matplotlib code that plots the C-alpha trace (Angstrom):
import matplotlib.pyplot as plt

x = [158.8, 159.1, 158.8, 162.5, 162.4, 159.2, 161.0, 164.0, 161.5, 160.1, 163.2, 164.2, 160.8, 161.6, 164.9, 162.7, 160.4, 163.3, 164.6, 161.4, 160.7, 163.9, 163.1, 159.9, 161.5, 163.8, 161.1, 158.7, 161.7, 162.5, 158.8, 158.3, 161.6, 160.5, 157.3, 159.1, 161.7, 159.1, 157.2, 160.4, 161.2, 158.0, 158.8, 162.3, 164.6, 168.0, 169.3, 171.8, 169.5, 167.2, 170.0, 171.0, 167.5, 167.0, 169.6, 168.9, 165.5, 166.4, 168.2, 165.7, 162.8, 164.7, 165.2, 161.6, 160.3, 162.5, 161.7, 157.8, 158.1, 160.3, 158.3, 155.0, 156.5, 157.7, 154.4, 152.3, 154.5, 154.4, 150.6, 150.7, 153.2, 150.7, 150.6, 147.5, 144.8, 145.8, 145.4, 141.8, 140.4, 141.6, 139.6, 136.7, 136.6, 134.6, 136.4, 134.9, 134.0, 135.7, 132.6, 130.1, 127.1, 126.0, 126.2, 128.2, 131.0, 131.0, 131.2, 134.1, 135.9, 135.9, 137.4, 140.2, 140.9, 141.3, 143.6, 145.8, 146.0, 147.2, 149.7, 151.4, 150.7, 148.7, 145.2, 145.0, 142.6, 139.6, 137.7, 134.6, 134.0, 130.3, 129.7, 131.3, 129.0, 131.5, 133.5, 136.9, 139.3, 143.1, 145.3, 147.9, 151.0, 154.3, 154.5, 152.0, 151.8, 150.3, 148.0, 144.7, 142.5, 139.6, 136.8, 134.0, 130.2, 130.0, 132.2, 130.2, 126.7, 127.5, 130.1, 129.7, 132.0, 134.1, 134.5, 135.3, 137.7, 139.4, 139.5, 140.9, 143.6, 144.5, 145.1, 147.3, 149.4, 150.4, 150.8, 153.1, 155.1, 156.2, 154.3, 152.4, 155.6, 156.4, 152.7, 152.7, 155.8, 154.5, 151.5, 153.8, 155.9, 152.7, 151.4, 154.8, 155.2, 151.2, 151.8, 152.0, 148.9, 147.0, 148.0, 147.2, 143.7, 143.0, 144.0, 142.2, 139.0, 139.1, 139.9, 137.1, 134.6, 136.3, 135.0, 138.2, 139.3, 142.8, 141.0, 141.4, 145.2, 145.1, 142.8, 145.2, 148.2, 146.2, 145.5, 149.3, 150.3, 147.8, 149.3, 152.7, 151.6, 150.2, 154.1, 153.6, 150.6, 152.1, 154.7, 152.7, 150.4, 153.5, 155.3, 152.0, 151.5, 155.4, 155.3, 152.0, 150.5, 152.4, 152.1, 148.2, 148.7, 151.0, 148.6, 145.6, 147.7, 148.5, 145.0, 144.1, 146.9, 145.6, 141.7, 142.1, 139.9, 139.8, 136.0, 136.1, 138.5, 137.4, 133.8, 134.8, 136.6, 133.6, 131.2, 133.4, 133.3, 129.5, 127.8, 127.2, 129.4, 132.2, 135.4, 135.4, 135.4, 133.3, 135.7, 138.1, 140.8, 140.7, 143.4, 145.9, 145.2, 144.7, 148.0, 146.8, 143.4, 142.1, 140.5, 140.8, 139.5, 139.8, 139.7, 143.2, 144.0, 146.1, 149.2, 148.7, 146.9, 147.8, 146.0, 146.2, 143.0, 140.2, 139.9, 143.5, 143.2, 140.2, 141.8, 144.8, 142.4, 140.1, 141.3, 138.2, 136.4, 134.7, 133.9, 130.4, 129.8, 130.2, 126.8, 125.0, 126.1, 124.9, 121.5, 121.2, 121.6, 118.7, 116.7, 118.3, 117.0, 116.8, 118.7, 118.4, 120.7, 122.7, 125.8, 126.1, 129.4, 127.5, 125.1, 125.8, 125.0, 121.5, 120.8, 120.7, 122.9, 122.4, 120.5, 123.4, 125.7, 129.7, 130.8, 129.6, 130.9, 130.0, 130.1, 133.6, 135.4, 137.9, 135.8, 138.7, 140.3, 143.2, 146.7, 148.1, 149.1, 152.3, 155.3, 157.9, 158.0, 160.6, 161.4, 163.3, 165.0, 163.3, 159.5, 160.1, 161.5, 158.6, 156.2, 157.4, 155.1, 153.3, 150.5, 148.3, 145.3, 146.4, 147.3, 144.1, 142.2, 144.3, 144.0, 140.3, 140.5, 142.8, 140.7, 137.2, 138.2, 139.4, 136.9, 134.1, 135.0, 138.7, 137.5, 135.0, 137.8, 140.4, 137.7, 137.6, 139.6, 140.0, 139.8, 142.5, 145.1, 144.0, 144.4, 148.0, 148.6, 147.1, 149.0, 152.2, 151.0, 153.0, 151.4, 153.0, 151.1, 153.8, 155.2, 151.6, 151.0, 154.0, 152.7, 149.5, 151.1, 153.2, 149.8, 148.3, 151.3, 151.4, 147.4, 145.0, 143.2, 140.5, 143.0, 144.8, 141.2, 140.2, 143.9, 143.4, 140.0, 141.2, 144.3, 142.2, 141.0, 144.2, 145.7, 143.6, 144.6, 146.1, 149.8, 149.3, 146.5, 148.4, 150.2, 146.9, 144.9, 147.5, 147.1, 143.3, 144.0, 146.3, 143.5, 142.1, 145.5, 146.6, 143.7, 145.1, 147.4, 151.0, 152.3, 150.1, 151.4, 155.2, 153.9, 152.6, 155.9, 157.6, 155.2, 155.3, 159.1, 158.6, 156.1, 158.6, 161.4, 159.2, 160.7, 164.0, 164.2, 162.9, 161.4, 161.3, 157.6, 157.7, 160.3, 158.6, 155.2, 156.9, 159.3, 156.3, 154.2, 157.1, 157.9, 154.3, 153.6, 157.1, 156.1, 152.5, 153.8, 156.4, 155.7, 157.1, 160.4, 160.7, 163.2, 162.5, 165.7, 169.0, 170.7, 173.4, 175.2, 175.5, 179.3, 178.5, 176.6, 178.6, 178.9, 175.0, 174.6, 177.0, 174.8, 171.6, 172.5, 174.3, 171.4, 168.8, 171.6, 171.9, 168.3, 167.0, 169.7, 170.5, 173.6, 176.4, 177.8, 174.6, 174.1, 177.7, 176.9, 173.5, 175.2, 178.0, 175.0, 173.5, 176.1, 177.7, 174.4, 174.6, 178.6, 180.3, 183.6, 183.1, 184.8, 182.2, 183.4, 180.6, 180.3, 176.6, 176.3, 175.9, 172.8, 171.1, 168.0, 170.0, 172.3, 169.4, 167.5, 170.7, 171.2, 167.6, 168.0, 170.6, 169.7, 166.4, 168.6, 169.8, 169.2, 166.1, 168.6, 170.6, 167.2, 166.7, 170.0, 169.5, 166.1, 167.5, 170.2, 167.7, 165.7, 168.8, 170.0, 166.5, 166.1, 169.3, 168.6, 165.4, 163.0, 161.3, 159.5, 156.7, 158.7, 161.4, 159.0, 157.3, 160.9, 161.5, 158.3, 159.3, 162.8, 161.0, 158.6, 161.7, 163.2, 159.6, 159.5, 155.9, 155.6, 152.1, 151.2, 151.3, 154.7, 154.9, 156.4, 158.6, 156.6, 153.1, 152.1, 151.9, 153.4]
y = [35.4, 35.3, 32.1, 30.9, 31.3, 29.1, 26.6, 26.6, 26.0, 23.0, 21.6, 21.6, 20.2, 17.4, 16.8, 16.9, 14.4, 12.1, 12.2, 11.6, 8.8, 7.2, 7.9, 6.4, 3.2, 2.7, 3.0, 0.4, -2.0, -1.4, -2.1, -5.4, -6.6, -5.9, -7.9, -10.8, -11.0, -11.0, -13.8, -15.9, -15.6, -17.5, -20.9, -20.8, -21.8, -21.6, -18.1, -18.8, -20.3, -17.3, -14.9, -16.8, -17.2, -13.7, -12.1, -14.4, -13.4, -9.5, -9.4, -11.5, -9.2, -6.2, -7.1, -8.3, -4.7, -2.6, -4.5, -4.4, -0.4, 0.1, -2.0, -0.3, 3.1, 2.3, 0.5, 3.6, 6.2, 4.0, 4.3, 7.9, 7.9, 9.7, 12.7, 14.6, 12.8, 9.6, 11.0, 12.3, 9.2, 7.2, 9.1, 8.6, 12.2, 12.9, 14.9, 17.8, 17.6, 20.2, 21.3, 20.7, 23.3, 22.6, 25.7, 24.7, 22.9, 25.9, 28.2, 26.2, 26.0, 29.5, 30.2, 27.7, 28.6, 32.4, 31.7, 29.4, 32.0, 34.7, 32.3, 31.4, 27.7, 25.3, 24.9, 21.7, 18.8, 19.8, 17.2, 17.2, 14.6, 14.3, 12.3, 14.8, 17.5, 19.3, 22.1, 21.0, 20.9, 19.8, 20.4, 17.3, 16.4, 16.6, 19.6, 22.3, 20.3, 17.2, 19.1, 18.3, 20.3, 18.8, 20.4, 18.7, 19.0, 20.8, 23.4, 23.8, 23.9, 25.9, 28.7, 31.9, 32.5, 34.9, 32.1, 29.7, 31.9, 32.3, 28.3, 27.6, 30.8, 29.0, 25.5, 27.3, 28.8, 25.0, 24.3, 27.4, 26.9, 23.4, 21.8, 19.4, 17.3, 17.0, 16.3, 13.5, 12.0, 12.3, 10.0, 7.5, 7.8, 7.9, 4.5, 2.7, 3.5, 2.6, -0.7, -3.1, -1.2, -1.8, -5.3, -6.0, -4.6, -6.6, -10.0, -9.0, -8.2, -11.7, -13.6, -12.2, -13.8, -17.2, -20.2, -22.0, -23.1, -21.3, -17.9, -16.4, -16.7, -15.1, -12.5, -11.9, -11.6, -9.3, -7.0, -7.2, -5.8, -2.9, -2.0, -2.2, -0.2, 2.5, 3.8, 4.2, 5.9, 8.3, 9.1, 9.4, 11.9, 14.0, 14.1, 15.5, 18.0, 19.2, 20.0, 21.0, 23.4, 26.8, 26.3, 26.8, 30.3, 31.3, 29.9, 32.1, 35.1, 34.4, 33.8, 37.2, 38.7, 37.1, 37.6, 41.3, 41.0, 38.7, 38.0, 35.3, 32.9, 34.4, 33.4, 29.9, 29.3, 30.8, 28.5, 25.5, 26.5, 27.4, 24.7, 21.3, 19.2, 21.5, 20.2, 16.7, 14.2, 11.0, 9.0, 6.6, 7.9, 11.2, 10.3, 9.6, 13.2, 14.8, 17.0, 18.3, 19.4, 23.1, 22.5, 19.8, 16.7, 14.3, 16.0, 15.4, 16.6, 19.7, 17.6, 15.9, 18.8, 19.3, 22.7, 25.6, 26.2, 27.7, 30.8, 31.7, 31.2, 33.6, 36.2, 36.5, 37.4, 39.5, 40.8, 42.1, 38.5, 37.0, 33.5, 34.3, 35.3, 31.5, 31.2, 34.0, 32.6, 29.0, 30.8, 32.7, 29.6, 28.0, 30.7, 31.3, 34.0, 34.0, 36.5, 38.0, 35.9, 32.6, 34.1, 36.9, 36.7, 36.5, 33.7, 29.8, 27.6, 26.9, 30.7, 31.3, 33.3, 33.3, 36.2, 38.9, 37.0, 36.6, 37.5, 40.4, 40.7, 40.1, 37.3, 38.0, 41.6, 41.4, 42.3, 44.8, 45.6, 44.1, 45.5, 48.2, 47.1, 48.5, 47.5, 48.1, 48.8, 48.6, 46.2, 45.8, 42.5, 43.1, 43.3, 40.4, 38.0, 39.1, 38.2, 34.7, 32.3, 35.0, 36.5, 39.2, 41.3, 42.9, 39.5, 38.2, 40.9, 40.8, 37.2, 37.5, 40.0, 38.2, 35.1, 36.7, 38.5, 35.3, 34.7, 31.9, 29.7, 29.6, 29.3, 26.4, 24.7, 24.9, 22.9, 19.9, 16.9, 17.4, 21.3, 21.6, 20.2, 22.0, 25.3, 24.8, 23.9, 26.9, 29.3, 27.9, 28.4, 30.5, 33.7, 32.7, 30.4, 28.3, 27.7, 27.3, 24.7, 22.8, 22.7, 21.8, 18.9, 17.9, 18.0, 15.7, 13.2, 13.6, 13.2, 13.4, 15.5, 16.6, 18.1, 20.0, 21.4, 22.6, 24.0, 26.4, 27.3, 28.5, 30.1, 33.1, 33.7, 33.2, 35.6, 38.3, 37.6, 40.0, 38.9, 38.4, 35.9, 33.5, 31.5, 31.8, 30.3, 27.5, 27.0, 26.8, 23.9, 22.1, 19.9, 18.7, 17.9, 16.1, 13.6, 12.3, 9.2, 9.0, 8.6, 11.5, 13.8, 12.8, 13.3, 17.0, 17.8, 16.8, 18.6, 21.8, 21.5, 20.9, 23.7, 26.4, 25.3, 24.9, 28.2, 27.3, 29.9, 30.0, 33.2, 33.8, 33.6, 30.2, 28.7, 29.9, 28.3, 25.1, 25.0, 25.9, 23.1, 20.6, 21.4, 21.1, 17.9, 16.0, 17.1, 15.7, 12.3, 11.3, 13.6, 11.6, 11.2, 15.3, 16.8, 20.5, 21.1, 19.2, 21.8, 22.8, 26.5, 28.7, 28.2, 24.5, 25.7, 28.6, 27.4, 27.0, 30.7, 32.1, 30.4, 31.7, 35.1, 35.4, 34.3, 36.6, 39.5, 38.8, 38.3, 41.6, 44.3, 44.8, 46.4, 44.1, 46.8, 46.9, 43.3, 42.8, 45.3, 43.5, 40.0, 41.6, 43.1, 39.7, 37.5, 39.6, 39.4, 35.5, 35.2, 38.2, 36.5, 35.2, 37.2, 38.5, 36.9, 37.5, 34.5, 33.6, 30.1, 29.7, 26.9, 28.9, 26.6, 23.5, 25.5, 27.0, 23.7, 22.1, 25.1, 25.1, 21.6, 21.8, 25.0, 23.4, 21.4, 24.6, 25.2, 27.8, 30.6, 29.8, 30.0, 33.3, 34.7, 33.3, 35.1, 38.3, 38.3, 37.4, 40.7, 42.6, 41.4, 42.0, 45.3, 46.8, 49.0, 50.4, 48.6, 45.2, 43.9, 41.6, 38.8, 39.0, 38.9, 35.9, 34.4, 35.4, 33.8, 30.6, 30.4, 30.6, 27.9, 25.8, 26.3, 25.7, 29.2, 30.2, 33.8, 35.5, 36.7, 40.1, 41.9, 44.9, 47.6, 50.4, 52.8, 51.5, 50.0, 46.1, 44.1]
z = [110.8, 106.9, 104.8, 105.0, 108.7, 108.6, 106.6, 108.8, 111.9, 110.1, 109.5, 113.4, 114.1, 111.9, 113.8, 117.1, 115.9, 114.8, 118.4, 120.1, 117.8, 118.6, 122.3, 121.7, 120.2, 123.1, 125.6, 123.9, 123.5, 127.4, 128.2, 125.9, 127.4, 131.0, 130.5, 128.9, 131.6, 134.3, 132.4, 131.8, 135.8, 136.7, 137.6, 137.1, 140.0, 138.4, 138.6, 136.0, 133.6, 134.1, 133.0, 130.1, 128.7, 129.7, 127.7, 124.8, 124.9, 125.4, 122.0, 120.2, 121.3, 120.8, 117.1, 116.7, 118.2, 116.1, 112.7, 113.8, 114.5, 111.3, 109.1, 110.2, 109.7, 106.4, 105.4, 106.5, 104.7, 101.6, 101.7, 101.4, 98.8, 96.4, 98.8, 99.8, 97.7, 99.5, 103.0, 102.2, 100.4, 103.3, 105.6, 103.4, 101.9, 98.5, 96.0, 94.7, 91.0, 89.0, 87.1, 89.9, 89.7, 93.2, 95.4, 98.5, 96.2, 94.1, 96.7, 98.3, 94.8, 94.2, 97.7, 97.4, 93.8, 94.5, 97.4, 95.6, 92.7, 95.3, 96.8, 93.8, 93.9, 92.0, 92.7, 95.1, 95.1, 97.1, 98.9, 101.4, 104.7, 104.2, 107.5, 109.5, 111.0, 113.2, 112.1, 110.9, 107.9, 107.0, 104.1, 103.3, 100.8, 100.3, 98.3, 96.9, 93.8, 95.3, 98.0, 98.8, 101.1, 102.8, 104.6, 106.9, 105.9, 109.3, 107.6, 104.5, 106.1, 109.1, 108.0, 106.1, 103.1, 105.1, 107.7, 105.2, 103.7, 107.1, 107.5, 103.8, 104.3, 107.5, 105.8, 103.0, 105.8, 106.3, 102.4, 102.4, 105.1, 104.8, 107.7, 105.0, 104.6, 108.4, 108.8, 106.5, 107.9, 111.4, 110.4, 109.5, 112.7, 114.7, 113.0, 113.8, 117.5, 117.6, 116.0, 119.2, 120.7, 117.3, 117.3, 121.0, 120.1, 117.3, 119.2, 122.1, 120.0, 117.6, 120.6, 122.9, 120.1, 120.1, 121.6, 121.9, 125.5, 125.0, 123.9, 127.6, 127.4, 124.0, 125.1, 128.0, 125.8, 123.5, 126.7, 127.7, 124.5, 124.6, 127.9, 126.5, 123.6, 125.8, 125.8, 122.1, 122.7, 125.0, 122.7, 119.6, 121.3, 122.6, 119.6, 117.7, 120.6, 120.5, 116.6, 116.4, 118.7, 118.1, 114.3, 114.7, 116.3, 113.2, 110.8, 112.2, 112.1, 108.3, 107.7, 109.0, 107.0, 103.7, 104.4, 105.4, 108.8, 111.6, 111.6, 109.4, 111.0, 114.5, 113.7, 112.7, 115.9, 117.8, 116.1, 117.1, 120.7, 120.7, 118.8, 119.9, 117.2, 117.7, 115.8, 117.0, 114.3, 114.6, 112.5, 114.3, 112.1, 113.8, 116.0, 113.3, 111.6, 114.8, 114.4, 111.0, 111.6, 112.0, 115.2, 117.8, 116.2, 119.2, 122.6, 124.0, 127.4, 127.7, 127.8, 124.6, 123.1, 119.4, 119.4, 121.7, 123.9, 121.9, 123.8, 123.7, 119.7, 119.6, 121.8, 120.0, 117.0, 118.9, 122.4, 123.4, 123.1, 126.3, 126.7, 127.4, 123.8, 123.1, 124.9, 123.1, 119.8, 120.5, 121.8, 118.3, 116.5, 118.0, 116.3, 112.8, 110.7, 106.7, 105.1, 101.4, 99.5, 100.5, 98.5, 100.5, 103.0, 106.3, 105.0, 105.6, 102.8, 104.0, 103.6, 107.2, 109.8, 113.3, 115.0, 115.4, 113.4, 114.0, 110.6, 108.2, 104.6, 101.2, 98.9, 97.7, 98.5, 95.7, 93.1, 92.2, 88.7, 87.1, 88.2, 86.1, 83.1, 83.3, 81.2, 83.6, 87.1, 90.4, 93.0, 96.1, 97.4, 100.7, 99.5, 97.2, 100.3, 102.4, 99.7, 99.3, 100.7, 102.3, 100.5, 102.0, 101.3, 98.2, 96.8, 97.4, 95.8, 92.8, 92.3, 92.4, 90.0, 87.6, 88.0, 87.6, 84.4, 82.5, 79.9, 80.6, 77.8, 79.0, 82.7, 81.6, 79.7, 82.5, 84.9, 82.4, 81.8, 77.9, 78.1, 80.5, 78.3, 75.6, 77.6, 78.6, 74.8, 73.5, 76.0, 74.4, 70.6, 68.6, 66.8, 63.4, 61.1, 59.9, 63.5, 64.7, 62.0, 63.2, 66.9, 66.0, 64.4, 67.5, 69.3, 67.1, 67.4, 71.3, 71.8, 69.1, 66.6, 68.8, 71.3, 68.4, 67.1, 70.8, 71.5, 68.2, 69.3, 72.6, 71.5, 70.1, 73.6, 75.1, 72.9, 74.3, 78.2, 80.1, 80.4, 84.3, 83.7, 82.0, 84.9, 87.1, 84.1, 83.8, 87.8, 87.5, 84.9, 87.2, 88.9, 85.9, 84.3, 87.4, 86.8, 83.7, 83.6, 84.3, 80.7, 79.4, 81.9, 81.2, 77.3, 77.8, 79.7, 76.6, 74.2, 76.0, 75.6, 71.8, 71.4, 73.0, 70.6, 67.3, 65.9, 66.8, 69.6, 73.3, 74.8, 78.5, 78.4, 76.5, 79.0, 82.1, 81.2, 80.0, 83.2, 85.5, 84.4, 84.2, 87.9, 89.2, 86.9, 88.3, 91.9, 91.6, 89.8, 92.8, 95.6, 98.1, 96.3, 95.6, 98.1, 98.7, 100.8, 101.3, 103.6, 100.9, 101.6, 98.8, 98.5, 97.5, 94.4, 93.1, 89.9, 89.8, 91.3, 88.6, 85.6, 87.1, 87.5, 84.2, 82.4, 83.8, 83.3, 79.8, 79.2, 81.5, 80.2, 76.3, 77.2, 78.2, 80.8, 82.5, 82.2, 84.0, 86.8, 87.6, 87.5, 90.1, 92.4, 92.4, 92.9, 95.7, 97.7, 97.8, 97.5, 98.8, 98.5, 94.8, 91.8, 89.6, 86.4, 84.0, 81.6, 80.3, 79.2, 75.5, 76.0, 78.6, 79.0, 79.5, 82.1, 84.0, 84.0, 85.9, 88.2, 89.3, 90.1, 92.3, 93.8, 95.1, 97.3, 99.3, 103.1, 103.6, 104.3, 101.1, 99.1, 100.8, 99.7, 96.1, 95.8, 97.1, 94.7, 91.7, 92.7, 92.4, 89.0, 87.2, 89.1, 89.0, 86.1, 88.2, 85.4, 85.9, 82.8, 83.1, 81.1, 84.1, 86.6, 85.2, 85.1, 88.8, 89.7, 88.0, 89.6, 92.9, 92.1, 91.0, 94.5, 96.3, 97.3, 95.9, 95.1, 94.4, 90.9, 91.6, 92.9, 95.0, 93.3, 95.2, 93.6, 95.0, 91.7, 90.7, 87.9]

ax = plt.figure().add_subplot(projection="3d")
ax.plot(x, y, z, "-o")
ax.set_aspect("equal")
plt.show()
C-alpha cells in the first residue's frame, strides 16, 4: 500500500468515525430519555398526562443532550487547535531543549532529526513524559509542520538506540500516512460522547464530600449520569478500536522498512512484554490518547483493544519468536551487564544492556557518504510515487550522511532560536555584492542588524554546502523557527519572498526555499484550519494542472519543442482526454502559487496522478537536474505528499 492508498484509507476511517459518532449520540439520547421517562412515570396516575409530559421532556432532553455533546466536542477540538504541541503539553510532557547536551535528550533528538530529514518533513517538536516509567510513545498534530513526537522516560531509559529508532520510525509512519489528523479529531469526538459520564463523576465526587441533607439525592443523580454515560464510554472505546488496530501493523512494517532491520522495533515490543512497567501509563489521561500510543497504554479488553495483541505484533516482525523469550528477557534484566560505551546501539541510556540482549547494532549505521554529486540523473514515475511518504533504508542512510556533514557552526545555529532565523536567510542570500547588500538591508528592516550580521557570517558556510544539504538544513532549523511569535513568522515568510526577488528575477532554487518555508510556517501557525484534501477530482483542476506542467516543462527543457512534448506527456498522465495546448503563464510564480493552493484540495488518487505527471514532465528528456528535483519536492510538500531528499535514480544513482 503506497502513501496515496494510506491517505484514502484514512479518509474512509474518518467517515466511519462520523457514522459511529452519530450512532453513539443517538444511543446516548435514547438512554437519557428512557431514564427520564421512567422517573416521570413514578407517582403519575393520569396516563394522558404522562404521555404529554413525556413527549415534552423527550424533546427538551434530546436537544439538551445533543447540544451538550456537540459543545463538548467543539470545546475539546478547539483546545487542540495549536496541534501536536498542545496535546503533548496537556499530558504534562516536557519539551526537549533544542541545544540540550544531556545524553538521553541528545540521542532522542538525533534519531528524530535523522528520520524527519529522511522522510522529507520538518523536524517535529520533541517531548518526554518524564513521570512515565512504561515504554510508550505517540505522535500528534494536524500536519507534519505542527507535529509533536513524545516518548516516555521508560523509552529513554530502557531502550537501545536501535530500539528507539524503531519506535520513532513507527510514530513517523503515523505522521506520514495521515493518521495524526484523524487521531486528534478522535480525541474531540471521544471527549464529547464521554461528557455525560465525566459530569456524573464530578457531581458524585463533589456531593459525596458534602454535609448537606440533600447530598444523597445529588450523589444518586451523579451515579445515574455515570450509568447513562457508560453508553458513551462503550462507543468511545469502540470507535478508537475500529480506527486504530490495523494501523499499528502497518506502522510496524513501515518502521522495519525504514530502519533496515526488525531487531529494533521487535526489541522494544519484547521489552514491553517482558518488563514490569510494560506500556501502561500511570496518567489518568491515558484513556484519551490510547488510540495514538505505540503500545497499549490502558489495558483494554480484547473487544475495545486499540492495538493488536503484543505477541501477534512481534510474530509479524519475527515469525520465529516464541512467548517464552519474554521470560528470558525479564530474567536477564534482573542482572544487567555493563557494556563498553553507552553510545553503542545495544546500550540503554544508563550504559547497560540485558544479558543476551535483544538488539545489536551500532550507535548509527548511517555513517555513509553523501549521495553522488551528479548534476543529472533519471527518474521513473513509479519510483517517485512509491517514495512519497514511504522512506526506506537508503533514505535513512542518505539523510544521516546529509545531516552529519553539515558544518558544526551551521548545525549549532540551526538549533538556536536566533541562529535558525539567520540560517534560512543565509540560504536565500545572493552571491552578487550589490544584490546581497539590498537583501541584508531588507533583513535589518524586517528584524534587526544583529540578525543581518549573523546571516552574512553564516552565508559563507552555506555557500559551501552540498546542493542537497540546503533543504535538510532548513528542516533542522524549523523547530527553532516555530518557537518565534506569529508576527515574526509571518514577517519571515514575507522577507524570504523579498530576498528571492531582490535581483529582479527568481530562480527555481530561490522559489523552492521560500515556498517550502512558507508552506511549513503557515501550516504551523493555524494547523487545525489547514485542509490537506477536499476530494476534488483532476478534471476540476484542469487549469491548474496546465499551469503547473507548463511551468515545469518551460524551466526544465530549454528547447521549446522538447518542452511541449514533456508538457503533453505529463498532462496526458493526469488528464488523458485533455488537449495538450502548451502555454506557459507569463507570471509563473503567481500562477504556480495559485495552482498549488487548489491542487492541495485533490483527493489522494488525484494527487498520485499529479505526481506521476510531474515526474514525466521533468524526466521526459532522460535527464533530471538537482534544481528540478528540488522543485518536484517542493510541489509534493505543497500537496502534503512528503518526498524524501534523495530520489531513486533508474540507473541506481541518487540525486
